[in-house]
VMD Tcl script that draws the C-alpha trace (Angstrom):
set ca {
  {9.63 -49.76 96.82}
  {10.83 -47.41 94.14}
  {10.68 -44.54 96.58}
  {12.83 -46.39 99.11}
  {15.33 -47.41 96.43}
  {15.61 -43.84 95.19}
  {16.20 -42.63 98.74}
  {18.99 -45.16 99.24}
  {20.64 -44.16 95.98}
  {20.43 -40.49 96.97}
  {22.10 -41.22 100.28}
  {24.83 -43.20 98.51}
  {25.44 -40.38 96.05}
  {25.71 -37.87 98.88}
  {28.09 -40.14 100.77}
  {30.26 -40.63 97.71}
  {30.30 -36.91 97.03}
  {31.29 -36.17 100.61}
  {33.99 -38.83 100.44}
  {35.35 -37.40 97.23}
  {35.22 -33.90 98.67}
  {37.01 -35.05 101.80}
  {39.63 -36.83 99.75}
  {40.22 -33.70 97.68}
  {40.53 -31.59 100.82}
  {43.04 -34.00 102.35}
  {44.90 -34.20 99.06}
  {45.14 -30.43 98.86}
  {46.23 -30.13 102.48}
  {48.94 -32.70 101.95}
  {50.01 -31.37 98.57}
  {49.93 -27.58 98.93}
  {52.79 -26.38 101.12}
  {53.27 -22.82 102.30}
  {56.94 -22.15 102.98}
  {58.10 -19.22 105.10}
  {60.75 -16.74 104.07}
  {63.50 -18.12 106.30}
  {62.93 -21.79 105.36}
  {64.11 -24.10 102.61}
  {62.45 -27.52 102.13}
  {64.31 -30.50 100.76}
  {61.98 -32.70 98.64}
  {62.58 -36.35 97.74}
  {60.72 -38.39 95.13}
  {60.60 -42.13 95.80}
  {63.41 -41.64 98.35}
  {65.73 -39.77 95.97}
  {66.66 -36.10 96.12}
  {64.47 -34.12 93.74}
  {64.54 -30.39 94.52}
  {64.66 -27.64 97.14}
  {61.68 -25.37 97.62}
  {61.97 -21.72 98.60}
  {59.47 -19.27 100.10}
  {55.90 -19.31 98.75}
  {53.12 -21.80 97.92}
  {54.25 -25.11 96.38}
  {52.77 -28.43 95.26}
  {54.17 -31.66 96.69}
  {52.69 -34.80 95.15}
  {51.37 -37.01 97.94}
  {52.48 -40.64 98.19}
  {55.16 -39.94 95.57}
  {57.09 -37.07 97.08}
  {57.94 -36.29 100.69}
  {59.62 -33.54 102.67}
  {63.07 -34.83 103.62}
  {64.07 -31.83 105.79}
  {63.08 -28.27 106.66}
  {66.20 -26.10 107.07}
  {66.21 -22.62 108.55}
  {68.66 -20.26 106.87}
  {68.65 -17.85 109.80}
  {71.80 -17.47 111.85}
  {71.31 -19.82 114.77}
  {73.29 -20.64 117.91}
  {74.42 -24.12 118.86}
  {75.23 -24.72 122.51}
  {78.76 -25.99 123.14}
  {79.98 -28.10 126.06}
  {76.45 -28.83 127.23}
  {77.75 -31.14 129.99}
  {80.00 -28.32 131.30}
  {83.32 -30.20 131.51}
  {86.35 -28.75 133.31}
  {88.93 -27.64 130.74}
  {92.65 -27.55 131.50}
  {94.99 -24.67 130.70}
  {98.66 -24.51 129.96}
  {100.83 -24.22 133.10}
  {97.90 -25.27 135.31}
  {94.39 -24.16 136.10}
  {90.88 -25.36 135.23}
  {87.66 -23.66 134.20}
  {84.19 -24.24 132.85}
  {82.90 -22.13 129.99}
  {79.89 -19.88 130.70}
  {77.27 -19.81 127.92}
  {79.49 -20.97 125.04}
  {77.72 -20.86 121.66}
  {78.73 -21.19 118.04}
  {76.58 -19.27 115.55}
  {76.17 -20.77 112.09}
  {74.15 -20.33 108.90}
  {74.17 -21.75 105.36}
  {76.67 -20.36 102.88}
  {75.25 -17.71 100.57}
  {72.94 -16.06 103.09}
  {75.22 -13.07 103.61}
  {75.25 -12.39 99.84}
  {71.57 -13.31 99.36}
  {72.66 -15.80 96.70}
  {69.72 -18.21 96.35}
  {71.62 -20.75 94.26}
  {74.42 -20.96 96.84}
  {71.87 -21.17 99.66}
  {70.10 -24.15 98.04}
  {73.38 -25.88 97.33}
  {74.43 -25.37 100.95}
  {71.11 -26.70 102.27}
  {71.52 -29.84 100.15}
  {75.03 -30.38 101.58}
  {73.78 -29.88 105.13}
  {71.20 -32.64 104.62}
  {73.14 -35.21 102.58}
  {76.86 -34.82 103.36}
  {76.65 -35.32 107.13}
  {74.39 -37.46 109.29}
  {73.51 -34.54 111.56}
  {75.05 -31.17 110.76}
  {74.29 -29.79 114.23}
  {76.07 -32.60 116.09}
  {78.94 -32.53 113.59}
  {79.43 -28.80 114.02}
  {79.31 -29.02 117.80}
  {81.73 -31.97 118.04}
  {84.34 -30.46 115.73}
  {84.08 -27.02 117.32}
  {84.38 -28.35 120.87}
  {87.48 -30.32 119.93}
  {89.21 -27.28 118.45}
  {88.24 -24.96 121.30}
  {89.43 -27.44 123.91}
  {92.76 -27.91 122.13}
  {93.20 -24.16 121.89}
  {92.48 -23.58 125.59}
  {94.93 -26.36 126.46}
  {97.62 -24.38 124.63}
  {97.18 -21.03 126.45}
  {97.59 -19.90 130.04}
  {94.92 -18.73 132.43}
  {96.17 -15.14 132.11}
  {95.88 -15.27 128.31}
  {92.33 -16.61 128.55}
  {91.37 -13.85 130.99}
  {92.84 -11.26 128.65}
  {90.84 -12.61 125.72}
  {87.57 -12.27 127.67}
  {88.40 -8.84 129.10}
  {89.51 -7.45 125.73}
  {86.46 -8.98 124.02}
  {88.56 -10.56 121.31}
  {86.58 -12.52 118.66}
  {86.80 -16.18 119.61}
  {85.93 -17.42 116.13}
  {88.82 -15.48 114.59}
  {91.17 -16.93 117.20}
  {89.98 -20.52 116.74}
  {89.89 -20.18 112.95}
  {93.48 -18.94 112.89}
  {94.62 -21.80 115.12}
  {92.61 -24.51 113.28}
  {91.89 -23.46 109.67}
  {90.69 -27.00 108.85}
  {87.58 -26.40 110.97}
  {86.36 -23.67 108.64}
  {87.07 -25.87 105.59}
  {85.21 -28.84 107.07}
  {82.11 -26.77 107.89}
  {82.21 -25.19 104.42}
  {82.14 -28.69 102.93}
  {78.88 -29.23 104.81}
  {77.50 -25.93 103.45}
  {77.97 -24.00 106.69}
  {79.71 -20.81 107.70}
  {80.42 -19.68 111.24}
  {79.63 -16.06 112.05}
  {80.92 -16.01 115.62}
  {81.71 -17.96 118.76}
  {80.54 -16.42 122.02}
  {81.87 -17.24 125.49}
  {80.40 -15.07 128.23}
  {83.07 -15.86 130.82}
  {85.01 -18.60 132.60}
  {83.94 -20.32 135.80}
  {87.35 -20.78 137.37}
  {88.34 -23.51 139.78}
  {88.98 -22.69 143.46}
  {92.72 -22.94 142.90}
  {92.63 -20.34 140.14}
  {90.31 -18.07 142.15}
  {92.69 -18.16 145.13}
  {95.60 -17.31 142.88}
  {93.66 -14.46 141.27}
  {92.78 -13.09 144.70}
  {96.44 -13.15 145.80}
  {97.52 -11.44 142.59}
  {94.81 -8.81 143.06}
  {95.91 -8.14 146.62}
  {99.54 -7.88 145.51}
  {98.55 -5.44 142.77}
  {96.62 -3.34 145.30}
  {99.66 -3.29 147.61}
  {101.94 -2.22 144.75}
  {99.47 0.50 143.79}
  {99.33 1.68 147.42}
  {103.12 1.81 147.65}
  {103.36 3.69 144.36}
  {100.81 6.19 145.62}
  {102.75 6.60 148.88}
  {106.00 7.17 146.95}
  {104.35 9.75 144.70}
  {102.86 11.50 147.75}
  {106.26 11.52 149.46}
  {107.87 12.95 146.34}
  {105.24 15.70 146.19}
  {105.71 16.45 149.89}
  {109.50 16.56 149.46}
  {109.18 18.90 146.49}
  {106.75 21.14 148.35}
  {109.01 21.14 151.44}
  {112.03 21.99 149.33}
  {110.15 24.90 147.78}
  {109.17 26.14 151.25}
  {112.71 25.85 152.58}
  {114.06 27.65 149.55}
  {111.54 30.44 150.04}
  {112.34 30.79 153.74}
  {116.10 30.85 153.15}
  {115.58 33.46 150.44}
  {113.60 35.62 152.85}
  {116.28 35.23 155.52}
  {118.89 36.17 152.92}
  {116.94 39.32 152.01}
  {116.52 40.17 155.68}
  {120.28 39.86 156.32}
  {121.10 42.08 153.34}
  {118.52 44.58 154.53}
  {120.24 44.75 157.93}
  {123.68 45.42 156.62}
  {125.17 42.11 155.64}
  {126.95 41.79 152.35}
  {125.35 39.64 149.67}
  {128.08 36.99 149.95}
  {127.90 36.94 153.76}
  {124.09 36.74 153.70}
  {124.08 33.80 151.27}
  {126.40 31.86 153.55}
  {124.62 32.75 156.77}
  {120.97 32.31 155.72}
  {121.01 28.47 155.48}
  {122.72 28.19 158.86}
  {120.15 30.43 160.52}
  {117.35 28.33 159.04}
  {118.96 25.13 160.30}
  {119.42 26.66 163.76}
  {115.79 27.75 163.99}
  {114.49 24.37 162.83}
  {116.67 22.59 165.37}
  {115.43 24.87 168.12}
  {111.79 24.28 167.12}
  {112.20 20.50 167.26}
  {114.27 20.63 170.45}
  {117.04 18.74 168.72}
  {119.59 21.57 168.94}
  {123.05 20.33 169.78}
  {126.58 21.57 169.34}
  {127.83 20.90 165.86}
  {130.20 22.30 163.29}
  {129.04 23.60 159.95}
  {131.46 23.32 157.08}
  {134.20 22.42 159.55}
  {134.74 26.10 160.45}
  {132.20 27.49 162.94}
  {130.19 25.92 165.78}
  {126.79 26.79 167.14}
  {128.10 29.66 169.27}
  {128.97 32.06 166.43}
  {125.79 31.14 164.59}
  {123.71 31.91 167.68}
  {125.45 35.25 168.08}
  {124.77 36.17 164.46}
  {121.13 35.10 164.78}
  {120.74 37.16 167.95}
  {122.22 40.18 166.21}
  {119.90 39.76 163.25}
  {116.87 39.35 165.49}
  {117.87 42.42 167.49}
  {118.21 44.51 164.37}
  {114.85 43.24 163.13}
  {113.26 44.04 166.48}
  {114.69 47.55 166.53}
  {113.49 48.14 163.00}
  {110.00 46.91 163.74}
  {109.86 48.88 167.04}
  {111.04 52.05 165.36}
  {108.51 51.65 162.61}
  {105.71 51.09 165.11}
  {106.71 54.23 167.12}
  {106.88 56.28 163.94}
  {103.42 55.14 162.90}
  {102.10 55.93 166.40}
  {103.52 59.47 166.38}
  {102.07 60.03 162.93}
  {98.63 59.05 164.19}
  {98.97 61.36 167.21}
  {99.90 64.32 165.02}
  {96.99 63.94 162.61}
  {94.19 64.79 165.14}
  {96.09 67.93 166.20}
  {96.20 69.16 162.62}
  {92.45 68.61 162.19}
  {91.84 70.62 165.36}
}
mol new
graphics top color blue
foreach p $ca { graphics top sphere $p radius 0.5 }
foreach p [lrange $ca 0 end-1] q [lrange $ca 1 end] { graphics top cylinder $p $q radius 0.2 }
display resetview
């Protein structure tokens, strides 16, 4: 009997030891908390705020203390307009926002001020029921009111120029920044990828684009015409100058050549286009005298060229005889 009793007592002692060991393990698991670098834990004792724990290993008394909230101090985005409503613009037009986010973090993170960070975390937990929902609701209201006050063209310009949305909204509604600061939050940026425009706005944009393309085409055509006109004027001036030199070369006075050269050019151009008709130039001479003068000039030029060619031919004929 004594042997059986001793065996039972041994079993009981082992069971008690295992129970105590298990209790200690559970106690340690529930009491020792390892907190990551980017987290801050809000601790309550008997339901009342007690302290905020930072990174490292900490003791939290079980059954007496509890973790009220775990707050990340990293910059984090909050999705805006999750239901994708159509927003109205001044002077007409609707659009949905594409990927709108507001990025927030506790105050003090930028300066690495631990005291300010802990104070901000406490405000985020105790001064508002849900800081995420509060931030989203207030931000959506301000953004919607701002978009209602601008035109479609102004909104397009803001996206194309990549202007900072938070700076725009903050300037229009400074109370938003103050309200979020009261909750221990600061906004770093608001991002809106683009606008999903309504069919009415898209049709208008297409018509404006087509009109702009037409204006650009007309401007290009005008510039091309101006270049062609300038080039043509330069050519005409050069031709008239050559005619003037030719007339002087063939015996005309400088004054007579300057007056005759433009008329010869006009005559030749009219003949080339088959639009030659009797006219009066300067109210003094008709086409007859001009034609006679042109014929005389051409004859002189022909005689000069012919004489030059004959002279060159004779020179070539004489050279072989000399070699012989």
